PDB file of the backbone (N, CA, C, O) and the ligand in Angstrom, with CONECT records:
HET     ZN  A 101       1
ATOM      1  N   MET A   1     -14.286 -10.403 -26.957  1.00  0.00           N
ATOM      2  CA  MET A   1     -14.404 -11.762 -26.413  1.00  0.00           C
ATOM      3  C   MET A   1     -14.601 -11.704 -24.902  1.00  0.00           C
ATOM      4  O   MET A   1     -13.888 -11.003 -24.185  1.00  0.00           O
ATOM      5  N   GLY A   2     -15.592 -12.464 -24.444  1.00  0.00           N
ATOM      6  CA  GLY A   2     -15.796 -12.570 -23.001  1.00  0.00           C
ATOM      7  C   GLY A   2     -15.746 -14.026 -22.591  1.00  0.00           C
ATOM      8  O   GLY A   2     -15.552 -14.921 -23.414  1.00  0.00           O
ATOM      9  N   PHE A   3     -15.923 -14.238 -21.323  1.00  0.00           N
ATOM     10  CA  PHE A   3     -15.928 -15.601 -20.805  1.00  0.00           C
ATOM     11  C   PHE A   3     -17.200 -15.830 -20.002  1.00  0.00           C
ATOM     12  O   PHE A   3     -17.649 -14.950 -19.267  1.00  0.00           O
ATOM     13  N   CYS A   4     -17.773 -17.010 -20.146  1.00  0.00           N
ATOM     14  CA  CYS A   4     -18.995 -17.348 -19.427  1.00  0.00           C
ATOM     15  C   CYS A   4     -18.745 -17.245 -17.921  1.00  0.00           C
ATOM     16  O   CYS A   4     -17.724 -17.709 -17.413  1.00  0.00           O
ATOM     17  N   VAL A   5     -19.705 -16.623 -17.218  1.00  0.00           N
ATOM     18  CA  VAL A   5     -19.548 -16.471 -15.770  1.00  0.00           C
ATOM     19  C   VAL A   5     -19.744 -17.810 -15.063  1.00  0.00           C
ATOM     20  O   VAL A   5     -19.385 -17.951 -13.893  1.00  0.00           O
ATOM     21  N   ASN A   6     -20.310 -18.791 -15.763  1.00  0.00           N
ATOM     22  CA  ASN A   6     -20.565 -20.093 -15.147  1.00  0.00           C
ATOM     23  C   ASN A   6     -19.523 -21.135 -15.537  1.00  0.00           C
ATOM     24  O   ASN A   6     -18.866 -21.712 -14.671  1.00  0.00           O
ATOM     25  N   CYS A   7     -19.368 -21.383 -16.858  1.00  0.00           N
ATOM     26  CA  CYS A   7     -18.504 -22.488 -17.286  1.00  0.00           C
ATOM     27  C   CYS A   7     -17.127 -22.012 -17.748  1.00  0.00           C
ATOM     28  O   CYS A   7     -16.212 -22.822 -17.895  1.00  0.00           O
ATOM     29  N   GLY A   8     -16.969 -20.698 -17.977  1.00  0.00           N
ATOM     30  CA  GLY A   8     -15.660 -20.165 -18.333  1.00  0.00           C
ATOM     31  C   GLY A   8     -15.318 -20.274 -19.806  1.00  0.00           C
ATOM     32  O   GLY A   8     -14.248 -19.830 -20.221  1.00  0.00           O
ATOM     33  N   ASN A   9     -16.210 -20.860 -20.612  1.00  0.00           N
ATOM     34  CA  ASN A   9     -15.951 -20.933 -22.051  1.00  0.00           C
ATOM     35  C   ASN A   9     -16.012 -19.541 -22.668  1.00  0.00           C
ATOM     36  O   ASN A   9     -16.734 -18.658 -22.205  1.00  0.00           O
ATOM     37  N   GLN A  10     -15.221 -19.378 -23.740  1.00  0.00           N
ATOM     38  CA  GLN A  10     -15.168 -18.074 -24.388  1.00  0.00           C
ATOM     39  C   GLN A  10     -16.391 -17.873 -25.271  1.00  0.00           C
ATOM     40  O   GLN A  10     -16.855 -18.805 -25.928  1.00  0.00           O
ATOM     41  N   HIS A  11     -16.910 -16.647 -25.282  1.00  0.00           N
ATOM     42  CA  HIS A  11     -18.022 -16.330 -26.177  1.00  0.00           C
ATOM     43  C   HIS A  11     -17.876 -14.918 -26.714  1.00  0.00           C
ATOM     44  O   HIS A  11     -17.040 -14.144 -26.249  1.00  0.00           O
ATOM     45  N   GLN A  12     -18.697 -14.596 -27.696  1.00  0.00           N
ATOM     46  CA  GLN A  12     -18.663 -13.251 -28.270  1.00  0.00           C
ATOM     47  C   GLN A  12     -19.131 -12.242 -27.235  1.00  0.00           C
ATOM     48  O   GLN A  12     -19.933 -12.569 -26.360  1.00  0.00           O
ATOM     49  N   ASP A  13     -18.628 -11.007 -27.336  1.00  0.00           N
ATOM     50  CA  ASP A  13     -19.115  -9.939 -26.468  1.00  0.00           C
ATOM     51  C   ASP A  13     -20.591  -9.696 -26.733  1.00  0.00           C
ATOM     52  O   ASP A  13     -21.045  -9.788 -27.874  1.00  0.00           O
ATOM     53  N   GLY A  14     -21.332  -9.390 -25.695  1.00  0.00           N
ATOM     54  CA  GLY A  14     -22.721  -8.979 -25.862  1.00  0.00           C
ATOM     55  C   GLY A  14     -23.722 -10.116 -25.930  1.00  0.00           C
ATOM     56  O   GLY A  14     -24.919  -9.849 -26.042  1.00  0.00           O
ATOM     57  N   VAL A  15     -23.291 -11.384 -25.867  1.00  0.00           N
ATOM     58  CA  VAL A  15     -24.267 -12.473 -25.903  1.00  0.00           C
ATOM     59  C   VAL A  15     -25.019 -12.509 -24.577  1.00  0.00           C
ATOM     60  O   VAL A  15     -24.460 -12.209 -23.522  1.00  0.00           O
ATOM     61  N   ARG A  16     -26.295 -12.881 -24.649  1.00  0.00           N
ATOM     62  CA  ARG A  16     -27.115 -12.885 -23.432  1.00  0.00           C
ATOM     63  C   ARG A  16     -27.039 -14.227 -22.723  1.00  0.00           C
ATOM     64  O   ARG A  16     -27.181 -14.305 -21.502  1.00  0.00           O
ATOM     65  N   PHE A  17     -26.812 -15.291 -23.502  1.00  0.00           N
ATOM     66  CA  PHE A  17     -26.740 -16.618 -22.879  1.00  0.00           C
ATOM     67  C   PHE A  17     -25.512 -17.359 -23.398  1.00  0.00           C
ATOM     68  O   PHE A  17     -25.155 -17.231 -24.569  1.00  0.00           O
ATOM     69  N   CYS A  18     -24.877 -18.122 -22.541  1.00  0.00           N
ATOM     70  CA  CYS A  18     -23.732 -18.932 -22.940  1.00  0.00           C
ATOM     71  C   CYS A  18     -24.201 -20.037 -23.886  1.00  0.00           C
ATOM     72  O   CYS A  18     -25.206 -20.694 -23.614  1.00  0.00           O
ATOM     73  N   ARG A  19     -23.479 -20.251 -25.004  1.00  0.00           N
ATOM     74  CA  ARG A  19     -23.897 -21.287 -25.952  1.00  0.00           C
ATOM     75  C   ARG A  19     -23.438 -22.666 -25.495  1.00  0.00           C
ATOM     76  O   ARG A  19     -23.817 -23.672 -26.094  1.00  0.00           O
ATOM     77  N   PHE A  20     -22.635 -22.726 -24.452  1.00  0.00           N
ATOM     78  CA  PHE A  20     -22.194 -24.030 -23.933  1.00  0.00           C
ATOM     79  C   PHE A  20     -23.092 -24.511 -22.803  1.00  0.00           C
ATOM     80  O   PHE A  20     -23.534 -25.660 -22.811  1.00  0.00           O
ATOM     81  N   CYS A  21     -23.368 -23.640 -21.822  1.00  0.00           N
ATOM     82  CA  CYS A  21     -24.139 -24.091 -20.657  1.00  0.00           C
ATOM     83  C   CYS A  21     -25.477 -23.385 -20.525  1.00  0.00           C
ATOM     84  O   CYS A  21     -26.299 -23.776 -19.696  1.00  0.00           O
ATOM     85  N   GLY A  22     -25.711 -22.349 -21.329  1.00  0.00           N
ATOM     86  CA  GLY A  22     -27.015 -21.683 -21.311  1.00  0.00           C
ATOM     87  C   GLY A  22     -27.197 -20.657 -20.205  1.00  0.00           C
ATOM     88  O   GLY A  22     -28.269 -20.067 -20.073  1.00  0.00           O
ATOM     89  N   THR A  23     -26.164 -20.445 -19.418  1.00  0.00           N
ATOM     90  CA  THR A  23     -26.284 -19.479 -18.316  1.00  0.00           C
ATOM     91  C   THR A  23     -26.388 -18.055 -18.860  1.00  0.00           C
ATOM     92  O   THR A  23     -25.664 -17.675 -19.780  1.00  0.00           O
ATOM     93  N   ALA A  24     -27.317 -17.261 -18.265  1.00  0.00           N
ATOM     94  CA  ALA A  24     -27.454 -15.856 -18.652  1.00  0.00           C
ATOM     95  C   ALA A  24     -26.186 -15.104 -18.291  1.00  0.00           C
ATOM     96  O   ALA A  24     -25.639 -15.280 -17.203  1.00  0.00           O
ATOM     97  N   GLN A  25     -25.721 -14.265 -19.212  1.00  0.00           N
ATOM     98  CA  GLN A  25     -24.487 -13.514 -18.996  1.00  0.00           C
ATOM     99  C   GLN A  25     -24.794 -12.092 -18.563  1.00  0.00           C
ATOM    100  O   GLN A  25     -25.813 -11.528 -18.960  1.00  0.00           O
ATOM    101  N   PRO A  26     -23.920 -11.505 -17.750  1.00  0.00           N
ATOM    102  CA  PRO A  26     -24.143 -10.124 -17.315  1.00  0.00           C
ATOM    103  C   PRO A  26     -24.104  -9.178 -18.519  1.00  0.00           C
ATOM    104  O   PRO A  26     -23.353  -9.390 -19.471  1.00  0.00           O
ATOM    105  N   SER A  27     -24.928  -8.134 -18.452  1.00  0.00           N
ATOM    106  CA  SER A  27     -24.973  -7.177 -19.562  1.00  0.00           C
ATOM    107  C   SER A  27     -23.694  -6.338 -19.584  1.00  0.00           C
ATOM    108  O   SER A  27     -22.960  -6.259 -18.599  1.00  0.00           O
ATOM    109  N   GLU A  28     -23.450  -5.711 -20.745  1.00  0.00           N
ATOM    110  CA  GLU A  28     -22.276  -4.843 -20.877  1.00  0.00           C
ATOM    111  C   GLU A  28     -22.334  -3.720 -19.856  1.00  0.00           C
ATOM    112  O   GLU A  28     -21.311  -3.279 -19.332  1.00  0.00           O
ATOM    113  N   GLN A  29     -23.565  -3.263 -19.581  1.00  0.00           N
ATOM    114  CA  GLN A  29     -23.756  -2.188 -18.607  1.00  0.00           C
ATOM    115  C   GLN A  29     -23.252  -2.634 -17.228  1.00  0.00           C
ATOM    116  O   GLN A  29     -22.522  -1.917 -16.542  1.00  0.00           O
ATOM    117  N   LEU A  30     -23.673  -3.851 -16.852  1.00  0.00           N
ATOM    118  CA  LEU A  30     -23.246  -4.384 -15.547  1.00  0.00           C
ATOM    119  C   LEU A  30     -21.738  -4.594 -15.527  1.00  0.00           C
ATOM    120  O   LEU A  30     -21.074  -4.284 -14.539  1.00  0.00           O
ATOM    121  N   LEU A  31     -21.204  -5.121 -16.620  1.00  0.00           N
ATOM    122  CA  LEU A  31     -19.761  -5.360 -16.682  1.00  0.00           C
ATOM    123  C   LEU A  31     -18.994  -4.051 -16.551  1.00  0.00           C
ATOM    124  O   LEU A  31     -17.971  -3.975 -15.871  1.00  0.00           O
ATOM    125  N   ALA A  32     -19.517  -3.012 -17.224  1.00  0.00           N
ATOM    126  CA  ALA A  32     -18.852  -1.712 -17.160  1.00  0.00           C
ATOM    127  C   ALA A  32     -18.861  -1.199 -15.727  1.00  0.00           C
ATOM    128  O   ALA A  32     -17.871  -0.646 -15.248  1.00  0.00           O
ATOM    129  N   ARG A  33     -20.009  -1.391 -15.033  1.00  0.00           N
ATOM    130  CA  ARG A  33     -20.110  -0.928 -13.646  1.00  0.00           C
ATOM    131  C   ARG A  33     -19.128  -1.704 -12.759  1.00  0.00           C
ATOM    132  O   ARG A  33     -18.453  -1.127 -11.906  1.00  0.00           O
ATOM    133  N   LEU A  34     -19.063  -3.007 -12.976  1.00  0.00           N
ATOM    134  CA  LEU A  34     -18.158  -3.835 -12.178  1.00  0.00           C
ATOM    135  C   LEU A  34     -16.705  -3.455 -12.431  1.00  0.00           C
ATOM    136  O   LEU A  34     -15.890  -3.421 -11.509  1.00  0.00           O
ATOM    137  N   ARG A  35     -16.389  -3.165 -13.708  1.00  0.00           N
ATOM    138  CA  ARG A  35     -15.019  -2.747 -14.022  1.00  0.00           C
ATOM    139  C   ARG A  35     -14.686  -1.434 -13.311  1.00  0.00           C
ATOM    140  O   ARG A  35     -13.587  -1.264 -12.783  1.00  0.00           O
ATOM    141  N   ALA A  36     -15.660  -0.500 -13.306  1.00  0.00           N
ATOM    142  CA  ALA A  36     -15.439   0.791 -12.637  1.00  0.00           C
ATOM    143  C   ALA A  36     -15.234   0.573 -11.140  1.00  0.00           C
ATOM    144  O   ALA A  36     -14.364   1.192 -10.527  1.00  0.00           O
ATOM    145  N   GLU A  37     -16.052  -0.321 -10.552  1.00  0.00           N
ATOM    146  CA  GLU A  37     -15.911  -0.604  -9.118  1.00  0.00           C
ATOM    147  C   GLU A  37     -14.562  -1.238  -8.829  1.00  0.00           C
ATOM    148  O   GLU A  37     -13.895  -0.885  -7.857  1.00  0.00           O
ATOM    149  N   ALA A  38     -14.167  -2.173  -9.676  1.00  0.00           N
ATOM    150  CA  ALA A  38     -12.877  -2.843  -9.480  1.00  0.00           C
ATOM    151  C   ALA A  38     -11.743  -1.824  -9.550  1.00  0.00           C
ATOM    152  O   ALA A  38     -10.778  -1.905  -8.790  1.00  0.00           O
ATOM    153  N   GLU A  39     -11.867  -0.865 -10.470  1.00  0.00           N
ATOM    154  CA  GLU A  39     -10.840   0.165 -10.625  1.00  0.00           C
ATOM    155  C   GLU A  39     -10.782   1.041  -9.374  1.00  0.00           C
ATOM    156  O   GLU A  39      -9.700   1.410  -8.915  1.00  0.00           O
ATOM    157  N   GLN A  40     -11.960   1.372  -8.825  1.00  0.00           N
ATOM    158  CA  GLN A  40     -12.006   2.181  -7.600  1.00  0.00           C
ATOM    159  C   GLN A  40     -11.333   1.434  -6.445  1.00  0.00           C
ATOM    160  O   GLN A  40     -10.557   2.012  -5.685  1.00  0.00           O
ATOM    161  N   ILE A  41     -11.643   0.148  -6.330  1.00  0.00           N
ATOM    162  CA  ILE A  41     -11.059  -0.667  -5.259  1.00  0.00           C
ATOM    163  C   ILE A  41      -9.541  -0.722  -5.417  1.00  0.00           C
ATOM    164  O   ILE A  41      -8.797  -0.648  -4.438  1.00  0.00           O
ATOM    165  N   ARG A  42      -9.091  -0.856  -6.682  1.00  0.00           N
ATOM    166  CA  ARG A  42      -7.652  -0.898  -6.955  1.00  0.00           C
ATOM    167  C   ARG A  42      -6.989   0.412  -6.498  1.00  0.00           C
ATOM    168  O   ARG A  42      -5.921   0.394  -5.886  1.00  0.00           O
ATOM    169  N   LEU A  43      -7.643   1.558  -6.807  1.00  0.00           N
ATOM    170  CA  LEU A  43      -7.077   2.850  -6.438  1.00  0.00           C
ATOM    171  C   LEU A  43      -7.029   3.007  -4.920  1.00  0.00           C
ATOM    172  O   LEU A  43      -6.055   3.526  -4.373  1.00  0.00           O
ATOM    173  N   ILE A  44      -8.094   2.552  -4.239  1.00  0.00           N
ATOM    174  CA  ILE A  44      -8.129   2.640  -2.777  1.00  0.00           C
ATOM    175  C   ILE A  44      -7.011   1.790  -2.178  1.00  0.00           C
ATOM    176  O   ILE A  44      -6.359   2.194  -1.216  1.00  0.00           O
ATOM    177  N   ALA A  45      -6.800   0.612  -2.757  1.00  0.00           N
ATOM    178  CA  ALA A  45      -5.734  -0.270  -2.264  1.00  0.00           C
ATOM    179  C   ALA A  45      -4.372   0.401  -2.417  1.00  0.00           C
ATOM    180  O   ALA A  45      -3.528   0.314  -1.526  1.00  0.00           O
ATOM    181  N   ILE A  46      -4.162   1.076  -3.559  1.00  0.00           N
ATOM    182  CA  ILE A  46      -2.893   1.782  -3.786  1.00  0.00           C
ATOM    183  C   ILE A  46      -2.732   2.902  -2.762  1.00  0.00           C
ATOM    184  O   ILE A  46      -1.648   3.106  -2.214  1.00  0.00           O
ATOM    185  N   GLN A  47      -3.832   3.628  -2.510  1.00  0.00           N
ATOM    186  CA  GLN A  47      -3.811   4.721  -1.532  1.00  0.00           C
ATOM    187  C   GLN A  47      -3.433   4.192  -0.151  1.00  0.00           C
ATOM    188  O   GLN A  47      -2.592   4.768   0.539  1.00  0.00           O
ATOM    189  N   MET A  48      -4.071   3.080   0.243  1.00  0.00           N
ATOM    190  CA  MET A  48      -3.812   2.501   1.560  1.00  0.00           C
ATOM    191  C   MET A  48      -2.361   2.054   1.678  1.00  0.00           C
ATOM    192  O   MET A  48      -1.725   2.219   2.719  1.00  0.00           O
ATOM    193  N   GLN A  49      -1.852   1.486   0.592  1.00  0.00           N
ATOM    194  CA  GLN A  49      -0.459   1.048   0.576  1.00  0.00           C
ATOM    195  C   GLN A  49       0.465   2.250   0.777  1.00  0.00           C
ATOM    196  O   GLN A  49       1.437   2.188   1.531  1.00  0.00           O
ATOM    197  N   GLN A  50       0.135   3.355   0.077  1.00  0.00           N
ATOM    198  CA  GLN A  50       0.952   4.561   0.148  1.00  0.00           C
ATOM    199  C   GLN A  50       0.919   5.123   1.564  1.00  0.00           C
ATOM    200  O   GLN A  50       1.941   5.562   2.091  1.00  0.00           O
ATOM    201  N   GLN A  51      -0.282   5.107   2.183  1.00  0.00           N
ATOM    202  CA  GLN A  51      -0.406   5.618   3.552  1.00  0.00           C
ATOM    203  C   GLN A  51       0.438   4.790   4.508  1.00  0.00           C
ATOM    204  O   GLN A  51       1.057   5.318   5.432  1.00  0.00           O
ATOM    205  N   GLN A  52       0.451   3.485   4.269  1.00  0.00           N
ATOM    206  CA  GLN A  52       1.242   2.593   5.112  1.00  0.00           C
ATOM    207  C   GLN A  52       2.736   2.913   4.976  1.00  0.00           C
ATOM    208  O   GLN A  52       3.472   2.957   5.962  1.00  0.00           O
ATOM    209  N   VAL A  53       3.162   3.134   3.728  1.00  0.00           N
ATOM    210  CA  VAL A  53       4.564   3.474   3.477  1.00  0.00           C
ATOM    211  C   VAL A  53       4.899   4.799   4.152  1.00  0.00           C
ATOM    212  O   VAL A  53       5.955   4.940   4.769  1.00  0.00           O
ATOM    213  N   ASN A  54       3.982   5.780   4.030  1.00  0.00           N
ATOM    214  CA  ASN A  54       4.209   7.082   4.655  1.00  0.00           C
ATOM    215  C   ASN A  54       4.344   6.944   6.170  1.00  0.00           C
ATOM    216  O   ASN A  54       5.236   7.532   6.781  1.00  0.00           O
ATOM    217  N   ALA A  55       3.440   6.154   6.771  1.00  0.00           N
ATOM    218  CA  ALA A  55       3.475   5.963   8.221  1.00  0.00           C
ATOM    219  C   ALA A  55       4.788   5.318   8.634  1.00  0.00           C
ATOM    220  O   ALA A  55       5.381   5.684   9.649  1.00  0.00           O
ATOM    221  N   GLN A  56       5.234   4.353   7.834  1.00  0.00           N
ATOM    222  CA  GLN A  56       6.491   3.679   8.123  1.00  0.00           C
ATOM    223  C   GLN A  56       7.658   4.668   8.046  1.00  0.00           C
ATOM    224  O   GLN A  56       8.535   4.685   8.909  1.00  0.00           O
ATOM    225  N   ASN A  57       7.646   5.495   6.987  1.00  0.00           N
ATOM    226  CA  ASN A  57       8.706   6.493   6.819  1.00  0.00           C
ATOM    227  C   ASN A  57       8.708   7.482   7.970  1.00  0.00           C
ATOM    228  O   ASN A  57       9.770   7.874   8.454  1.00  0.00           O
ATOM    229  N   ASP A  58       7.490   7.898   8.422  1.00  0.00           N
ATOM    230  CA  ASP A  58       7.389   8.813   9.558  1.00  0.00           C
ATOM    231  C   ASP A  58       8.012   8.189  10.789  1.00  0.00           C
ATOM    232  O   ASP A  58       8.767   8.839  11.512  1.00  0.00           O
ATOM    233  N   ALA A  59       7.694   6.925  11.026  1.00  0.00           N
ATOM    234  CA  ALA A  59       8.212   6.232  12.206  1.00  0.00           C
ATOM    235  C   ALA A  59       9.735   6.157  12.144  1.00  0.00           C
ATOM    236  O   ALA A  59      10.408   6.382  13.151  1.00  0.00           O
ATOM    237  N   TYR A  60      10.277   5.847  10.985  1.00  0.00           N
ATOM    238  CA  TYR A  60      11.736   5.793  10.824  1.00  0.00           C
ATOM    239  C   TYR A  60      12.352   7.161  11.077  1.00  0.00           C
ATOM    240  O   TYR A  60      13.388   7.272  11.733  1.00  0.00           O
ATOM    241  N   ALA A  61      11.700   8.221  10.545  1.00  0.00           N
ATOM    242  CA  ALA A  61      12.230   9.571  10.697  1.00  0.00           C
ATOM    243  C   ALA A  61      12.246   9.976  12.171  1.00  0.00           C
ATOM    244  O   ALA A  61      13.206  10.577  12.652  1.00  0.00           O
ATOM    245  N   ARG A  62      11.143   9.629  12.892  1.00  0.00           N
ATOM    246  CA  ARG A  62      11.086   9.959  14.321  1.00  0.00           C
ATOM    247  C   ARG A  62      12.173   9.210  15.093  1.00  0.00           C
ATOM    248  O   ARG A  62      12.837   9.769  15.966  1.00  0.00           O
ATOM    249  N   LEU A  63      12.332   7.953  14.754  1.00  0.00           N
ATOM    250  CA  LEU A  63      13.336   7.118  15.417  1.00  0.00           C
ATOM    251  C   LEU A  63      14.733   7.684  15.176  1.00  0.00           C
ATOM    252  O   LEU A  63      15.549   7.756  16.094  1.00  0.00           O
ATOM    253  N   GLU A  64      15.001   8.087  13.928  1.00  0.00           N
ATOM    254  CA  GLU A  64      16.305   8.630  13.575  1.00  0.00           C
ATOM    255  C   GLU A  64      16.549   9.940  14.332  1.00  0.00           C
ATOM    256  O   GLU A  64      17.661  10.189  14.798  1.00  0.00           O
ATOM    257  N   ALA A  65      15.504  10.784  14.456  1.00  0.00           N
ATOM    258  CA  ALA A  65      15.633  12.042  15.186  1.00  0.00           C
ATOM    259  C   ALA A  65      15.976  11.759  16.651  1.00  0.00           C
ATOM    260  O   ALA A  65      16.830  12.428  17.234  1.00  0.00           O
ATOM    261  N   MET A  66      15.300  10.756  17.243  1.00  0.00           N
ATOM    262  CA  MET A  66      15.570  10.391  18.630  1.00  0.00           C
ATOM    263  C   MET A  66      17.007   9.897  18.788  1.00  0.00           C
ATOM    264  O   MET A  66      17.690  10.227  19.757  1.00  0.00           O
ATOM    265  N   ARG A  67      17.450   9.102  17.815  1.00  0.00           N
ATOM    266  CA  ARG A  67      18.801   8.560  17.861  1.00  0.00           C
ATOM    267  C   ARG A  67      19.828   9.699  17.818  1.00  0.00           C
ATOM    268  O   ARG A  67      20.819   9.683  18.548  1.00  0.00           O
ATOM    269  N   GLN A  68      19.574  10.678  16.955  1.00  0.00           N
ATOM    270  CA  GLN A  68      20.497  11.808  16.835  1.00  0.00           C
ATOM    271  C   GLN A  68      20.525  12.638  18.109  1.00  0.00           C
ATOM    272  O   GLN A  68      21.579  13.118  18.525  1.00  0.00           O
ATOM    273  N   GLN A  69      19.331  12.806  18.738  1.00  0.00           N
ATOM    274  CA  GLN A  69      19.253  13.547  20.000  1.00  0.00           C
ATOM    275  C   GLN A  69      20.071  12.834  21.068  1.00  0.00           C
ATOM    276  O   GLN A  69      20.839  13.455  21.803  1.00  0.00           O
ATOM    277  N   ALA A  70      19.890  11.516  21.139  1.00  0.00           N
ATOM    278  CA  ALA A  70      20.604  10.724  22.145  1.00  0.00           C
ATOM    279  C   ALA A  70      22.109  10.824  21.907  1.00  0.00           C
ATOM    280  O   ALA A  70      22.889  10.917  22.855  1.00  0.00           O
ATOM    281  N   GLU A  71      22.503  10.804  20.661  1.00  0.00           N
ATOM    282  CA  GLU A  71      23.913  10.887  20.303  1.00  0.00           C
ATOM    283  C   GLU A  71      24.487  12.246  20.710  1.00  0.00           C
ATOM    284  O   GLU A  71      25.588  12.330  21.255  1.00  0.00           O
ATOM    285  N   ALA A  72      23.718  13.311  20.436  1.00  0.00           N
ATOM    286  CA  ALA A  72      24.159  14.668  20.781  1.00  0.00           C
ATOM    287  C   ALA A  72      24.294  14.796  22.295  1.00  0.00           C
ATOM    288  O   ALA A  72      25.254  15.387  22.789  1.00  0.00           O
ATOM    289  N   ALA A  73      23.330  14.240  23.031  1.00  0.00           N
ATOM    290  CA  ALA A  73      23.376  14.300  24.492  1.00  0.00           C
ATOM    291  C   ALA A  73      24.590  13.547  25.008  1.00  0.00           C
ATOM    292  O   ALA A  73      25.268  14.005  25.927  1.00  0.00           O
ATOM    293  N   ALA A  74      24.861  12.402  24.420  1.00  0.00           N
ATOM    294  CA  ALA A  74      26.006  11.600  24.837  1.00  0.00           C
ATOM    295  C   ALA A  74      27.304  12.351  24.554  1.00  0.00           C
ATOM    296  O   ALA A  74      28.233  12.321  25.361  1.00  0.00           O
ATOM    297  N   ARG A  75      27.363  13.021  23.410  1.00  0.00           N
ATOM    298  CA  ARG A  75      28.565  13.781  23.044  1.00  0.00           C
ATOM    299  C   ARG A  75      28.794  14.912  24.043  1.00  0.00           C
ATOM    300  O   ARG A  75      29.921  15.151  24.475  1.00  0.00           O
ATOM    301  N   LEU A  76      27.693  15.617  24.413  1.00  0.00           N
ATOM    302  CA  LEU A  76      27.761  16.719  25.370  1.00  0.00           C
ATOM    303  C   LEU A  76      28.259  16.202  26.711  1.00  0.00           C
ATOM    304  O   LEU A  76      29.141  16.808  27.320  1.00  0.00           O
ATOM    305  N   ASN A  77      27.704  15.091  27.175  1.00  0.00           N
ATOM    306  CA  ASN A  77      28.117  14.457  28.428  1.00  0.00           C
ATOM    307  C   ASN A  77      29.603  14.173  28.406  1.00  0.00           C
ATOM    308  O   ASN A  77      30.325  14.438  29.367  1.00  0.00           O
ATOM    309  N   ASN A  78      30.040  13.632  27.291  1.00  0.00           N
ATOM    310  CA  ASN A  78      31.440  13.257  27.131  1.00  0.00           C
ATOM    311  C   ASN A  78      32.340  14.476  27.234  1.00  0.00           C
ATOM    312  O   ASN A  78      33.383  14.444  27.888  1.00  0.00           O
ATOM    313  N   GLN A  79      31.914  15.576  26.565  1.00  0.00           N
ATOM    314  CA  GLN A  79      32.701  16.819  26.588  1.00  0.00           C
ATOM    315  C   GLN A  79      32.771  17.371  28.007  1.00  0.00           C
ATOM    316  O   GLN A  79      33.828  17.805  28.465  1.00  0.00           O
ATOM    317  N   GLN A  80      31.611  17.348  28.707  1.00  0.00           N
ATOM    318  CA  GLN A  80      31.568  17.876  30.067  1.00  0.00           C
ATOM    319  C   GLN A  80      32.459  17.039  30.981  1.00  0.00           C
ATOM    320  O   GLN A  80      33.152  17.588  31.838  1.00  0.00           O
ATOM    321  N   ASN A  81      32.447  15.737  30.811  1.00  0.00           N
ATOM    322  CA  ASN A  81      33.282  14.862  31.625  1.00  0.00           C
ATOM    323  C   ASN A  81      34.755  15.194  31.438  1.00  0.00           C
ATOM    324  O   ASN A  81      35.537  15.197  32.389  1.00  0.00           O
ATOM    325  N   GLN A  82      35.116  15.474  30.182  1.00  0.00           N
ATOM    326  CA  GLN A  82      36.507  15.805  29.917  1.00  0.00           C
ATOM    327  C   GLN A  82      36.887  17.146  30.518  1.00  0.00           C
ATOM    328  O   GLN A  82      38.012  17.326  30.984  1.00  0.00           O
ATOM    329  N   GLN A  83      35.931  18.107  30.509  1.00  0.00           N
ATOM    330  CA  GLN A  83      36.201  19.419  31.082  1.00  0.00           C
ATOM    331  C   GLN A  83      36.408  19.333  32.598  1.00  0.00           C
ATOM    332  O   GLN A  83      37.250  20.027  33.168  1.00  0.00           O
ATOM    333  N   TYR A  84      35.607  18.453  33.240  1.00  0.00           N
ATOM    334  CA  TYR A  84      35.665  18.352  34.711  1.00  0.00           C
ATOM    335  C   TYR A  84      36.749  17.402  35.180  1.00  0.00           C
ATOM    336  O   TYR A  84      36.900  17.170  36.380  1.00  0.00           O
ATOM    337  N   ARG A  85      37.486  16.865  34.265  1.00  0.00           N
ATOM    338  CA  ARG A  85      38.533  15.925  34.677  1.00  0.00           C
ATOM    339  C   ARG A  85      39.609  16.694  35.465  1.00  0.00           C
ATOM    340  O   ARG A  85      40.104  17.717  34.991  1.00  0.00           O
ATOM    341  N   PRO A  86      39.958  16.229  36.618  1.00  0.00           N
ATOM    342  CA  PRO A  86      40.969  16.946  37.417  1.00  0.00           C
ATOM    343  C   PRO A  86      42.306  16.988  36.707  1.00  0.00           C
ATOM    344  O   PRO A  86      42.615  16.091  35.922  1.00  0.00           O
ATOM    345  N   PRO A  87      43.096  18.001  36.962  1.00  0.00           N
ATOM    346  CA  PRO A  87      44.377  18.125  36.292  1.00  0.00           C
ATOM    347  C   PRO A  87      45.272  16.912  36.595  1.00  0.00           C
ATOM    348  O   PRO A  87      45.236  16.351  37.691  1.00  0.00           O
ATOM    349  N   GLY A  88      46.042  16.540  35.633  1.00  0.00           N
ATOM    350  CA  GLY A  88      46.918  15.404  35.827  1.00  0.00           C
ATOM    351  C   GLY A  88      46.340  14.120  35.281  1.00  0.00           C
ATOM    352  O   GLY A  88      47.053  13.120  35.206  1.00  0.00           O
ATOM    353  N   TRP A  89      45.047  14.106  34.887  1.00  0.00           N
ATOM    354  CA  TRP A  89      44.410  12.901  34.346  1.00  0.00           C
ATOM    355  C   TRP A  89      44.625  12.832  32.864  1.00  0.00           C
ATOM    356  O   TRP A  89      44.167  11.891  32.217  1.00  0.00           O
TER     357      TRP A  89
HETATM  358 ZN    ZN A 101     -21.253 -21.258 -19.986  1.00  0.00          ZN2+
END
C-alpha cells in the first residue's frame, strides 16, 4: 500500500496514476532510491549527533582535568603555607 504524492489517498503499490486525483505516482525504482537517500541522511544525522556528544564529553573531561589541577595546586599551596608557619602559630 502506498499513498498518493498529491492527494494522500491510499492506493495499491505500483500504480502509475492515482485513481482519486489522477496524479502520476513515482516509480518503485524512484521510491527505492529516495528510501536509500533518506536512510543515508538518517545515518549522517546519527553520526553528527554522536560527534556532538563526543565533543561535549571531551570538553567536560578537559574541564574536569583543569579543576583537578587547580585543586592539586591549591592543596600544595596550603601545605606549603602550613610548613612556613612560624613556630607558635
Ligand atoms: Zn491522488
